[in-house]
Steps between C-alpha positions, in 0.01 A plus 500: 500500500632847409547767768234711331238224526613420853441857618194582284259409782656746744488831306551655157814354342676559164820375338801717569671694225847643457396816689410290805856398577624604842843663477587276208354182650208374283166409656243249379163653587357824636224473761271785592307433818219749582484443877685361801293182463611446140859579603470244777380228259775588252777485753367181659519332160840641415643395834364147463659460156832674571435799271701821559292823510613857457255786571465789255309825521601726210833329464691824566732343760528137390867558412582607853692252710640172363339306214282223647632145475196402292153627413206281416218744573483878491223613734349831387326714764324734255155346561531594871512878449192627679487769770342293778454778753598861561441607860522874473469568871776253588731591209518132403442323165485135397561395140579192296865421434455569130391861555737732308648765729406766239132396507497480882633854515216612268234321708623654823536852362130582540542488877839679477666189638813327368718199555837668539698266276686619190488256208862457396404249225281716274581416140692182582411141416232362271271801531535868571257470792761494774455302818200325647432515871598137548817544297593808703455308828686195369807715420454756783484774240568837669599823336599855590202575721587224746662785693147626568310176569761227541556197274211305355544221754393749772187593303374142462264428788328184371536232233314204361732244349508146373780262603662259262280212614181697434437614856328841513615725786430849629720714716460845648173683471313801359605759759840654557520378861453124507670200654333224302750219495847484352605787274506299181461822302852610592633149441374477141588862419821484304499120472484508117207257488699213657286444812136541393274653235352830613138537390385802698670780690377751758706821518520813709432818308597865551315822414618665183673828576305808380816645345832352393825668400839377387821684569780407260864581539792426270785426739872483417669180621700674767189645658279190502591397858421838662178537295371156605604558860311829501188341356504200732540725804224737386153526655287541192371136507556423131299229326805392301869585485652359184802530276588415145871466424646427157871440452688824432211733578374705789250323723134598491339500843120521526298561814125441500274693739130464557225641721243775510461767232735792541707351778662246268609771258634704787706206626626434150611860461678489834684184402597643161643802672700284739643285220598812304742601778872500416659164571184307412331492161545862412286643220393168341178460703139501382152426639246307289136399533482139384179302472651248743805471718682195368848554357459330165228736378677820596712650224776737610439862430818630659671743269782321320387158614556197288229292333208366705568228757574167340300192577605142433344521156716793393810286488548252218348156527462327832716679756671361804291629787635512852329586827759659727464620858719689742473711812393853411841656572657258256281583199747747340782244516278225359387723213860584415609136495204406282556784254872414481388165362259655246187429703218751497346535844141599583311467824425616848782675679253552784477128587824374350347278232617557140490336160806485278499404133745402229396472134486155342795551260737521801741199479431235760843533673440874541155429649641251745777742597243775559281271713797396708614859554155623594436199729828572682397863540151424629634239741740758646217754524265272692289397199472237232493443119252280315516434127124532443506454124763452230549374144519120475874501448549688823258278696670185377833638621362565846426221745211554749742639755625749243142607425378552851823547694539387862158421651474481881250240617510291183461174687189633672364601161560148371300358791213741429503398134495130598202564731298698247600323181671165572452378144665813352196568288518881500773667291775255599845654496389861434570646843788536744727197531316311229170494697 
């Protein structure tokens, strides 16, 4: 019996095509369950027959991490994309895992609420739709505004998920303050789909600010450390504090502010005046009125500034994409090391989490040298380096340890994987240590 016929009784199933490969690993069928119950039936059958399953929302982050050891079934979450509940008084929303972040933002806008998560995957993958809610949780997707609200893992207050053997479980609740059982929401956040299939997520929301402003400064290399120190020590409560550094160019620093009408503009003007002082940014400072506060949609308007901020898609082909972290005081040193190895750095200098990219044509030895140099720098600065994505030639040259770097608690993670997925049904080999 073919896999398609075997799974046909559980949910909608179709043969896989070339576009359904997962990071170069071909799959056999694509299943599209429409509920937790159908997901349960699907996984129960897959587990019983030893079929490997990889979950896909929009496919924008399927290349992140290691290629799975094998893929028999791609499980699409797009049929679970409904807004289940929006509790306006409690600032809480529950939605299916397949809900696109862009659509969720639109649905919440009528109440002037928002999930403070910046979609860093817009335009990537098989569609231009960016991330789904489930995909964001599975990869712990957090962008510039995490300075305001914390990482996504802190905004998830409840989940419904299906384990590899088909068991349906709930954790958390529908209010911000709850103590309902183990915090499985935090456990599966950032697990890359290796522990369970998320079918529904409850998240904490924030009110949209009435007014937003961005203050941009073009900062010479020698002044980056005092500028960042000044901003970190300030009392203006920014929503984001970001930088964009290309090799051989001045660094663009952007500060997002939000709040009531009038007061936000006043704070922005005060900050612009501070940054214009001698010894900081000087004259290359400007205030803008963006539609939203995330870094990728803000084009620099600083006089003499270079072209708009690059995203991963502005470099040729499939770039090598690193996530690098460091203590805040070490950000200038980390940026310099990365730029010295031709990496372009973008991210939050306010929380010490940055992304660094190299274009695909970079020779593999040069990529490996850059990764080693940046990893040594981040380790010395109290952080870490993860090769989140890379061309196949680079991935094949990196073993799992080279991709993820040193991972404290790896043996504990192995035991958790064995408890949740003893048959290695879910994305085997994709995560840390070959989990």
